[in-house]
C-alpha positions, 0 to 999 in steps of 0.5 A: 500500500506504499506505492510511489506511482500507479499507472492505469490505462484501462479499457473503455469501461474504466478501472475496476471498482475494487481497484478504485476503492483501494486507490481511494483508501490507500492513495499512492504518492502519484496516480496517473490515469489514462482514459479513452472514455471521458465519462469513465474518467470523470466518474473515477476522478469524482470518486478519488477526489471525494475521498479527500486524500488526493488532488488532481494536479494535471489534466491533458487531452490528446486527440490521437485520432484526427477528424473524430470526437475521440479524445484520450485523457491523461490525469495526474493525481497526487496524494496530499 
């Protein structure tokens, strides 16, 4: 439970609920979330931030598929 960095790049449905709960209860120093679904990212971010032990310190969208609505999102959460 003392991880310095955790990186997740889950499928479109998002990170498994049990893993999110572990991250919320035992936040790593840094959590890098890569998401191909903005709605999933928003749900997960809300859960992590509601725990009060993490903050979102960076958020970067990547348009990897030109001329489509698809955007990859990378967020950096840090324990505080």
